[in-house]
C-alpha positions in Angstrom: 95.9 97.9 126.0 93.2 98.7 123.4 90.1 101.2 123.7 87.2 100.4 122.3 85.6 102.9 120.5 81.7 103.3 120.0 81.3 106.2 117.8 79.0 105.3 114.4 79.0 106.9 110.9 76.8 109.8 109.9 77.9 109.4 106.4 79.6 106.1 104.4 83.1 105.9 105.7 85.0 103.4 107.1 84.0 103.0 111.2 86.7 103.0 113.8 86.1 99.6 116.1 89.4 99.8 118.1 92.8 101.3 119.0 95.7 99.2 120.6 98.5 100.8 122.3 101.3 99.9 123.8 104.1 99.2 120.9 107.2 101.5 122.4 108.2 102.2 118.5 106.7 102.4 115.3 104.6 98.9 114.3 105.6 97.5 110.9 103.1 95.3 110.3 99.7 94.3 111.6 97.3 91.5 110.9 94.0 90.5 111.4 93.4 86.6 112.7 90.8 85.4 110.6 87.8 84.0 112.4 89.2 85.6 115.4 88.7 88.6 117.5 92.6 88.9 117.4 95.6 91.0 115.5 98.8 89.8 115.4 101.7 92.7 115.0 105.2 93.4 114.9 107.6 96.2 115.8 110.4 97.9 115.5 110.6 97.7 119.3 111.7 94.2 118.7 108.4 92.4 119.9 105.7 90.6 118.4 102.4 90.5 120.3 98.8 88.8 119.6 96.3 90.7 120.7 92.6 88.8 121.6 89.5 90.9 121.8 88.5 90.6 125.8 84.7 90.4 126.7 85.2 94.1 127.7 86.0 95.1 124.2 89.3 95.8 124.4 92.2 93.9 123.2 94.9 92.8 125.3 98.6 91.0 124.7 97.8 87.2 125.0 101.2 86.8 123.6 103.9 88.9 124.0 107.6 87.9 122.5 110.7 89.7 122.2 113.2 89.4 119.3 116.9 90.2 119.2 116.5 92.4 116.7 114.1 95.2 115.6 111.0 93.8 113.6 110.6 95.0 109.9 107.9 92.3 108.3 105.9 89.5 109.0 103.7 87.0 107.5 100.9 84.6 109.4 99.6 81.7 107.6 96.7 80.7 109.5 95.5 77.0 108.3 99.1 76.0 109.8 99.2 79.1 112.4 103.0 79.5 111.2 104.0 83.3 111.5 107.3 84.4 110.0 109.1 87.5 111.4 112.2 89.5 109.4 114.1 91.6 111.0 116.5 94.2 110.6 119.3 91.9 111.0 118.3 90.0 107.8 116.9 87.0 109.6 113.6 85.7 109.0 112.6 83.9 112.4 109.5 80.8 112.5 107.0 80.3 115.3 104.0 77.8 115.6 100.6 80.1 117.6 98.9 77.8 119.6 95.3 77.1 118.7 93.7 79.3 121.6 96.6 82.1 120.3 98.5 81.7 123.7 101.0 80.6 123.4 104.0 80.6 120.8 107.1 78.4 119.8 109.9 79.0 118.3 110.7 76.3 115.4 113.6 78.1 113.1 116.0 81.0 111.8 116.5 81.5 108.2 119.5 83.6 107.1 117.7 85.0 104.2 119.3 88.1 104.3 122.6 90.7 104.9 120.5 93.6 105.7 117.1 94.5 106.6 114.2 91.8 105.9 111.3 93.9 104.0 108.7 91.3 102.3 107.9 87.8 103.2 105.4 85.4 101.9 104.7 82.1 102.7 103.7 79.2 100.0 102.6 76.2 101.8 102.3 73.5 98.8 106.0 74.9 97.8 107.3 74.7 101.6 109.3 78.0 100.7 109.8 81.5 102.5 110.0 83.8 100.4 111.5 87.4 101.4 113.0 90.5 100.3 115.2 92.8 101.6 117.7 96.1 101.6 120.7 93.8 100.9 119.0 94.3 96.8 117.9 90.8 96.6 114.9 88.1 96.4 115.8 84.8 98.5 113.7 81.7 98.8 114.4 79.1 101.2 112.9 75.5 101.9 110.5 75.2 105.3 111.6 72.4 105.6 115.5 72.1 105.5 116.0 75.7 106.4 118.0 75.7 103.3 119.0 78.5 100.9 117.7 77.1 97.6 117.9 80.3 95.8 118.7 84.1 95.3 118.4 87.0 93.0 119.8 90.3 92.9 118.9 94.0 91.8 120.0 96.9 91.7 118.5 98.3 94.9 116.8 97.9 98.1 113.9 95.3 97.0 111.2 97.1 99.2 108.1 94.7 98.5 107.2 91.5 97.1 103.8 89.4 96.2 103.7 86.0 94.6 101.4 83.7 92.6 101.1 80.6 93.9 99.9 78.5 90.9 102.7 79.9 88.5 105.2 80.6 91.3 105.7 83.9 89.2 107.4 86.8 92.0 106.6 90.7 91.4 109.2 92.4 93.1 109.4 95.8 93.4 112.4 98.1 94.4 113.8 101.7 95.5 114.9 102.5 91.5 111.1 102.6 90.7 111.3 99.3 89.0 109.0 96.1 89.6 110.8 92.5 88.4 108.7 89.6 87.6 110.6 86.4 88.3 109.7 82.5 87.6 111.2 81.0 90.6 112.1 77.1 90.6 113.4 75.0 93.1 116.9 76.1 92.9 117.2 78.8 90.0 115.0 81.2 88.5 114.2 83.5 85.5 113.3 87.0 84.5 110.4 87.4 82.9 109.6 90.9 82.5 110.0 94.2 83.9 107.5 97.1 84.6 108.8 100.6 84.8 106.3 103.6 85.1 106.8 105.1 88.6 108.8 108.0 89.3 109.4 107.0 92.9 110.5 103.8 94.7 107.9 101.4 94.8 106.3 101.0 98.3 103.9 98.0 98.3 102.4 95.7 95.6 99.2 93.7 95.3 98.3 90.8 93.0 95.0 89.3 92.0 95.4 85.7 90.6 91.9 86.0 89.5 91.7 88.6 87.2 95.9 89.0 86.8 96.1 92.3 87.4 99.1 93.5 89.3 99.0 97.1 91.4 101.6 99.2 92.6 102.1 102.0 94.9 105.0 104.2 94.9 106.5 107.0 96.6 105.2 109.5 93.9 102.1 109.2 95.7 100.8 107.5 92.9 99.2 104.0 91.5 99.5 101.9 88.3 97.2 99.0 87.6 99.1 96.9 85.5 97.0 94.2 83.4 99.8 91.4 83.6 97.1 88.9 81.9 96.2 90.8 79.2 99.2 90.8 77.5 98.9 93.9 76.5 100.7 96.1 78.7 98.2 97.9 79.5 98.2 100.1 82.3 95.9 102.6 84.3 97.0 105.5 86.3 95.3 106.3 89.5 96.5 110.0 91.0 94.5 111.2 94.9 96.8 110.5 97.2 99.2 113.2 98.8 101.7 111.2 100.0 103.7 107.8 99.3 101.1 105.2 98.9 102.5 102.6 101.6 99.8 99.9 101.0 96.9 97.9 98.6 94.1 95.7 98.7 91.9 94.8 95.9 88.5 93.3 97.0 87.8 91.1 93.9 84.3 90.8 94.2 83.1 94.7 94.3 86.1 95.3 91.2 87.2 98.1 94.6 91.0 98.8 95.3 91.6 100.4 98.7 95.1 101.8 99.2 96.6 103.9 102.3 98.9 106.4 102.0 101.9 107.6 104.8 100.2 111.3 105.7 96.6 108.6 106.4 95.0 108.7 103.4 92.1 105.9 102.8 91.1 105.7 99.6 88.6 103.4 98.0 88.8 103.7 94.2 86.2 102.1 91.8 87.7 99.8 89.5 84.1 98.5 87.5 84.4 101.1 85.1 85.7 101.6 81.7 89.1 103.5 82.7 91.5 105.5 80.1 95.0 104.6 80.2 97.0 107.9 80.6 98.6 109.2 77.3 102.4 109.2 77.1 103.8 112.6 77.1 105.2 113.5 73.7 108.3 115.2 73.4 108.8 118.1 70.9 110.9 121.4 70.1 108.1 123.6 69.9 104.4 124.1 71.2 102.2 121.5 69.8 99.6 123.8 69.9 100.5 127.5 69.0 104.1 126.2 67.5 105.7 128.8 69.7 109.8 127.7 70.1 110.9 125.8 73.7 113.5 127.2 75.4 116.1 124.8 74.2 115.0 125.7 70.5 117.8 127.9 69.3 117.3 128.0 65.9 113.7 128.7 65.7 114.5 131.3 68.4 116.8 132.9 65.9 114.8 132.6 63.3 111.3 134.3 64.8 113.9 136.7 67.2 111.0 135.1 70.2 112.1 134.3 73.7 111.8 130.4 74.2 108.9 129.5 76.4 108.7 126.5 78.9 107.4 122.9 78.3 104.5 121.6 79.6 102.0 118.3 79.1 98.4 118.1 79.1 97.5 115.4 80.9 94.6 114.1 78.8 96.2 113.9 75.5 99.9 113.9 76.2 101.5 117.0 73.6 104.2 119.0 74.9 102.6 122.5 75.5 103.4 126.3 76.8 101.9 127.3 79.6 99.6 130.1 77.9 98.2 126.7 75.6 97.8 125.1 79.2 96.6 127.8 81.4 93.7 125.5 82.4 93.3 122.5 85.2 90.8 120.0 85.4 90.0 116.1 87.7 89.5 113.4 84.9 88.8 110.6 86.5 88.5 108.2 84.3 92.0 108.9 83.1 93.2 108.2 87.2 93.3 111.5 87.7 91.4 112.5 90.9 92.4 116.3 91.4 93.0 118.6 89.3 95.9 118.3 86.8 97.2 120.8 84.1 95.3 120.6 80.7 95.6 121.6 77.3 92.6 124.4 76.2 91.4 122.5 73.8 91.2 119.4 76.1 89.8 121.2 79.0 86.7 122.6 76.8 86.0 119.3 75.6 85.9 117.5 79.2 82.8 117.9 80.2 80.7 118.3 83.9 80.0 114.8 84.4 83.5 113.6 83.3 84.5 115.6 86.1 82.3 113.2 88.5 85.0 111.1 91.3 85.6 107.6 90.7 86.9 107.1 94.6 86.1 108.0 97.9 88.8 109.4 99.8 88.9 109.2 104.1 90.9 110.0 107.3 93.0 107.8 109.0 94.0 110.2 111.3 97.1 108.6 111.5 100.3 107.9 110.3 100.2 104.6 108.0 102.9 102.8 107.2 100.8 99.1 106.5 97.7 97.8 106.1 95.9 94.7 105.9 92.5 93.8 105.5 90.1 90.8 106.5 88.1 90.8 103.2 85.8 88.1 104.7 84.5 90.4 107.1 85.1 93.9 106.1 87.7 94.1 108.3 91.2 96.5 108.3 93.5 97.0 110.3 96.4 100.1 110.2 99.7 100.9 111.9 102.5 103.0 111.5 105.2 105.2 113.3 102.6 106.7 116.1 103.2 103.3 117.4 99.5 102.8 116.9 97.4 100.0 115.5 93.8 100.9 114.5 91.0 98.3 113.7 88.2 99.3 110.7 84.4 98.6 109.9 85.4 98.8 106.1 81.8 97.6 105.0 80.1 101.3 104.7 82.6 102.2 102.4 83.1 99.0 100.5 79.5 98.6 98.5 76.5 96.7 100.0 77.2 93.5 97.9 79.7 92.9 99.6 78.4 92.8 102.9 75.8 90.2 102.6 78.7 88.1 102.4 80.4 89.7 105.1 80.4 87.0 108.7 79.5 89.0 111.5 82.2 90.6 113.8 
């Protein structure tokens, strides 16, 4: 069952509309049903449930289906009312939901993987179900025949997936921290490029086909925006979370990025500003400010009869500096640093007070978040996680007034 929350915010922050409780284990995916007061959830407790909002304001399960294996991923295509559920045993199962969302019929099983399914995308135009798994591969299968069309293997677990429906490009993030761009064909694929920038495993991806921007979130607590369409390799770093970034959603209309982390942090980033790329870190054998040797520079240490120093890097200019020359800390939001980071003394002095103005807002989801999805048309967001709770949020107070006029009432 679910409780309806009536509290209203005193300031611009997400409004908690409802809490859904009832799963016996972690909820791995929750998706809002477009144009309906309904949510589809998948859980480690081996159940798929469809929750509909009743006249009382509470959400009650109208469909409760038990699977053979824990549910690890899910995709829902509203126009055809097809649900694809990935399982811990590697299989993907397809269901069709009735128009009143009170009945769900099994269609077929796809033997997509040998291990846990991590992400699923359904392409109606290609009639493919594309998925990634912990068997280190991406697979695409024909939804008409149920046959495997192709597979591509990686060096580590494939953790997340995005797909460009027009070009049939797939973006696959993996546990090594790499993102691979593939061109999928009917029975083969080709690697277009690989993107490297994160220092931890990739947890989530979001592709915006209009601006041709790819966003990635990782276990290094950071987000990177990759300008795929610009073809210049431009990347923007966003650091504001204190835990693994689990889910992303880019709002193209207002140029805002919504991100959620596993500690319950919800961030809304303003991407409609001119941001600066973070510099590449420079390497040097001595401090690039005071020229004191670093501890591995034995020759200079011997020549100058001084002890070697530890190397640090200024986040603003990228220079290799010693601790004495980088004793200051500052935020620098235009470069994506929303909290204080190490900067050299000269960069610190160059940062004006207005340069420290935040370009993101941060909110507390007050529960573990392992998955988030949005109904952008209505400004609604649903979050779920290991605490077995599903939360439905009204995001209109934080995603800009210009969007609110375009939202349908709910």
